[in-house]
N, C-alpha and C positions, 0 to 999 in steps of 0.2 A: 505495499500499500504505499508505495512512494509518491504517489499524487495528493496524499493528506497531509506529507511534511509541510508543504507550505500555508496547508489552512492552519494547521498547529501553530506554526509558527505565528502567523498573522494573530491567532486566538491569544497566544501567550502575551505579543504585545500589547494589543488590545487590552485584557484583563487587567496588564501589570499597568495601564495607565490607568484603567479604572480604580484600579486599588492605591494607587497615590493620590487620584481626586480625593476618594473617598475619605483616606488617612489626613490629607490637607483640610478637609470640612472638619472633619474631627477636632484636629486642632485648633482651627480658627472657633468653633464652638464653645470651647474650653476659653481660649482668650476672648471671646464677646461675652462669655458669663461672668469671667472675672471684672470685666470692665464693667459690667450693667450692675454687679453686687456692690462692687466701691462706689458707682453713680448712686445707688440707693441708699447706701449706708451714710454717703456724705449727703445726700438733698434731706435727710429727716435727723431732727433730733434726736439723740440716745433713747432718751424714754419713752419717744413715739414709737419707735421701731425696735422689737424684740430680737432677740438673735436667731431665733423660730425663722422668721420672715428671710433674713440674708440666707441661713440656711435653704429654704425652700427655694428662694432664687438660684443661687450656684447650683444647688442639687440639680436643678429641672435641667440646667445648661449641660451638667456632665452627663446626666442619663442621655440627652440628646448625642452629645459627643460618644458615648460608648454606644449607640445605636449605630452608627457611622462608622465607630471600628469594627463592630462586630462583623458589618457589610463587608468591610474590607478584608478582615480574617477568613469570611466564608469564600471571598471571591478568590482569595490567594491561594486557599486549600483546593480549590476545584483545579488553578491551572498546575499545581504541584501533584495532584494525581493524573494528570497529564505525561508528565515528564517520566523516564524510566530510571532505574537504578542508576548511580554513579553522577548523575546531571545535579546540578546545584538547585537545592529548594525540593528535593524529592522527598515525597511524605510519606511514602512506605515503607516497607520490609524492616525486621526487625534486626537485619544484618548491621543497618547504621546504627540505631541506640546500641548494640552490642561493643561496637567499637568506640563509642564514647567512655566506657567501662573500663578501668587499668586490668581488673581481674579476667575478664572476658579476652583481651588481648593477651593477657600473658598464659592464658590458659590454667590459670588456676595458682599455683605455687603461693605465695608468702602472701599475695593480694588478694587470694581466693576468700578468706573471711572478712572483705571489708567492704563495705557499701562505697557509692561515689563521694559520700560527706567523710569517709574515712573511719568512720566507727565501725569498732570490729562487733562481728556478729554476737558475741557475748555481751556485749556493752549494750545494742539494740534490745536485746530482749530482757536483761535486767533494767532497763530503762521503762520497758513496757511492764514491770511486775511478774516477767516468765523465767524459770530459770533457764541458763544459758545451756 
């Protein structure tokens, strides 16, 4: 299916631009929310305006920004699934995750009992209240 390659490349570029646009709108929402909240705080006397009103104003802008960010993540995931293993941004395959873990790369050995955060199995178990 060699004829699909140009279509996939075009889709990847278009979705990349869409993702960038959605992330830019998300950042703009945060900035506008901050400005809007500061203007509201400056326009009223402190006793006229409660802290809840400021939180509600800024929180609604943050919720809007998160919606755009979620859309950007969804769009980015669809393109990552089109890419094959070994390509930048590939979101599939457990082998990519295993390469990030030192114990998996080493094939066991001294690091086999450690997680990515550096805690040994015994410490993780005792931290949860379980016997090592």
